[in-house]
C-alpha positions in Angstrom: -23.1 -2.8 24.6 -20.3 -5.2 23.4 -16.7 -3.9 23.7 -16.1 -4.1 20.0 -19.3 -2.1 19.3 -18.2 0.5 21.8 -14.9 0.8 20.0 -16.5 1.2 16.6 -18.8 3.9 17.9 -15.7 6.0 18.5 -14.0 5.3 15.1 -15.7 7.9 12.9 -12.8 10.4 13.3 -10.5 7.9 11.7 -12.5 7.4 8.6 -10.3 9.6 6.5 -7.5 7.0 6.7 -9.4 4.8 4.3 -8.8 7.1 1.4 -5.1 7.6 1.8 -2.5 5.8 -0.3 -4.4 5.9 -3.6 -2.2 8.6 -5.1 -0.3 6.5 -7.6 -1.7 7.7 -10.9 -2.1 5.8 -14.2 0.1 8.1 -16.3 3.7 7.6 -17.2 4.7 10.3 -14.8 2.7 9.0 -11.9 2.8 10.6 -8.5 3.6 8.4 -5.5 1.8 8.3 -2.2 3.3 10.5 0.6 4.8 8.9 3.7 2.0 8.5 6.3 3.1 8.9 9.9 2.3 6.6 12.7 -1.4 6.8 13.7 -2.6 8.1 17.0 -6.0 7.0 18.3 -7.7 8.1 21.4 -9.1 5.4 23.7 -12.4 5.7 25.5 -10.5 6.4 28.7 -9.5 10.1 28.2 -6.4 9.7 30.4 -4.6 7.5 27.9 -3.6 7.6 24.2 -2.8 4.8 21.9 0.0 5.3 19.4 -0.6 2.7 16.7 1.7 2.1 13.7 1.7 -0.5 11.0 4.0 -1.8 8.3 3.2 -3.7 5.1 5.7 -6.0 3.3 4.5 -5.9 -0.3 6.8 -4.7 -3.1 7.7 -1.1 -4.0 10.9 0.1 -5.7 13.8 0.9 -3.4 13.6 4.7 -4.2 9.9 4.9 -3.3 9.6 7.7 -0.9 6.1 6.9 0.6 4.6 4.5 3.0 4.1 1.0 1.6 0.3 0.5 1.2 -1.1 -3.0 1.6 -3.4 -4.7 -0.9 -5.6 -7.7 -0.5 -3.3 -10.6 0.4 -0.6 -8.4 1.9 1.1 -9.2 5.2 0.9 -6.4 7.7 2.5 -6.0 11.1 0.7 -3.7 13.6 2.3 -2.5 16.9 1.3 0.0 19.5 2.3 1.8 22.7 0.0 3.3 25.3 0.7 6.8 26.6 -0.4 8.4 29.9 0.0 12.2 29.5 2.9 11.7 27.1 4.7 9.0 29.1 4.9 5.3 28.0 2.8 2.9 30.0 4.3 -0.4 31.2 2.0 -3.1 29.7 4.3 -6.0 30.2 2.0 -7.7 32.7 -1.3 -6.7 31.0 -3.5 -9.0 29.0 -3.9 -7.4 25.5 -6.6 -8.4 23.0 -6.3 -7.7 19.3 -9.4 -7.7 17.0 -9.6 -7.7 13.2 -13.1 -6.3 12.6 -15.4 -8.2 14.9 -13.1 -11.2 15.3 -10.5 -11.8 17.9 -7.2 -11.9 16.1 -4.8 -12.8 18.9 -4.4 -12.2 22.7 -1.6 -12.5 25.2 0.2 -10.9 28.1 2.3 -7.9 27.0 1.4 -8.6 23.3 2.2 -5.2 21.7 2.4 -6.4 18.1 0.6 -8.8 15.7 0.8 -9.8 12.1 -2.1 -10.6 9.9 -3.0 -11.0 6.2 -5.3 -8.4 4.7 -8.5 -10.0 3.4 -10.7 -7.0 3.0 -10.5 -3.3 2.0 -9.5 -0.9 4.7 -9.5 -3.4 7.7 -10.1 -2.1 11.2 -7.8 -3.2 14.0 -8.9 -2.6 17.6 -6.9 -3.2 20.8 -8.4 -3.8 24.2 -6.6 -3.9 27.6 -9.3 -5.1 29.9 -9.3 -4.3 33.6 -6.3 -2.1 33.5 -5.2 -0.8 36.9 -2.2 1.0 38.4 -1.4 3.2 41.3 -2.9 6.3 39.7 -6.1 5.0 38.2 -8.9 2.7 39.3 -9.6 -0.5 37.3 -11.0 0.1 33.8 -10.7 -1.0 30.2 -8.3 0.7 27.7 -9.4 0.6 24.1 -8.0 1.9 20.8 -8.8 1.5 17.1 -7.2 2.3 13.8 -8.2 1.7 10.1 -5.4 0.5 7.8 -5.9 2.1 4.3 -5.5 -0.4 1.4 -4.7 0.2 -2.2 -4.4 -1.8 -5.4 -1.4 -3.1 -7.3 -0.2 -0.4 -9.8 1.8 -0.5 -13.0 3.7 2.6 -14.1 5.4 3.2 -17.5 8.5 5.2 -17.0 8.8 7.2 -20.3 11.2 10.0 -19.4 10.6 12.1 -22.6 9.5 15.7 -22.4 6.0 16.3 -23.6 5.8 12.5 -24.3 7.6 13.0 -27.5 10.2 10.5 -28.8 12.6 10.5 -31.8 12.8 8.1 -34.6 15.1 5.3 -33.4 15.4 3.4 -30.1 13.7 4.7 -27.1 13.9 2.7 -23.8 10.8 2.4 -21.6 10.5 0.8 -18.2 7.6 -0.9 -16.5 7.6 -0.3 -12.7 5.4 -2.4 -10.4 4.0 -1.0 -7.1 2.3 -2.8 -4.2 2.4 -6.4 -5.6 2.6 -9.2 -3.0 6.0 -10.3 -4.0 9.5 -9.8 -2.6 11.2 -9.3 -5.9 9.8 -7.9 -9.2 11.4 -10.8 -11.1 8.6 -12.9 -9.7 6.1 -10.9 -11.9 5.1 -11.4 -15.5 5.4 -8.3 -17.6 3.7 -8.1 -21.0 4.2 -5.3 -23.6 2.0 -4.3 -26.5 2.8 -1.7 -29.1 0.1 -0.4 -31.4 -1.9 -3.6 -30.9 1.0 -6.1 -31.4 2.6 -8.0 -28.5 6.3 -7.4 -28.2 9.0 -8.6 -25.8 11.0 -6.7 -23.3 14.8 -7.1 -22.9 16.1 -10.6 -22.7 16.7 -11.2 -18.9 15.0 -8.0 -18.0 11.4 -7.9 -19.4 10.6 -4.7 -17.5 12.7 -2.8 -20.1 11.3 -2.3 -23.6 13.7 -0.8 -26.3 11.0 0.8 -28.4 12.2 1.2 -32.0 10.2 3.6 -34.1 10.2 4.4 -37.8 8.0 6.4 -40.0 8.1 3.9 -42.8 9.0 6.5 -45.4 6.3 9.0 -44.2 7.0 12.3 -42.5 7.5 11.9 -38.7 5.5 15.0 -37.8 2.2 13.9 -36.3 3.0 10.2 -36.0 2.4 8.5 -32.7 2.6 5.1 -31.0 0.6 3.5 -28.2 2.2 1.3 -25.6 0.3 -0.9 -23.2 1.7 -2.9 -20.3 0.2 -5.6 -18.1 1.9 -6.8 -14.9 0.6 -10.0 -13.4 1.5 -11.9 -10.2 1.4 -15.5 -11.4 0.8 -16.6 -7.8 -2.5 -14.7 -7.7 -4.9 -14.7 -10.7 -6.7 -11.5 -9.6 -3.5 -9.5 -8.8 -2.6 -7.6 -11.9 -2.3 -4.0 -13.1 -2.4 -2.3 -16.5 -1.2 1.0 -17.9 -1.1 2.8 -21.2 0.9 5.7 -22.7 0.7 7.4 -26.1 3.9 8.9 -27.4 4.3 11.4 -30.3 7.2 10.7 -32.8 9.2 13.6 -34.1 
């Protein structure tokens, strides 16, 4: 049996990782994904543990409390340590092989971290330390694996009005992007639409829409307005997100 096949055979306990990070909802009061701790995987050799962690670099607001989830096209850095009964193992002179799925990603002596670009949903990263040997253990292979959960770019409309009810007049709304592959939200195109008509956000800050509502001489009770946003990464045709909120006017 090939090494990579043997690793995958032991990966079923990690399948739950693939569904984490999809907790950003589509409503104006969307929840955010919780912070996900570093991931521990168990190698085939029961005397060792792999402690694997990863970090994505796509955009979230500064006050986002969760772990940044990668999307297709995101850059991710993965690093690990190997533990022997809770103590760190010196791997500085060991050859370390990194696999992305079935493909060798990178290898090198003491190579404990790599970077790669996500090109599939929930990619699997496996690590192999062939022919490991020290004073305590005979020669053998150390192997660990983790799945990195992916998400999609999200657009949230911040409408901080109780019961989604606004008053006649000016009511600011904010479009908030999550998980886009940009370093700054100003790199994104934001489009607003109110009741079927395209409108512009603030000059110089298109993420803010000053929504002005009137009843056009009719009673305000029962009136409502529908707001749509589309956020697009101009560098990637397929990277966009939409959202919608309906607000009552009273």
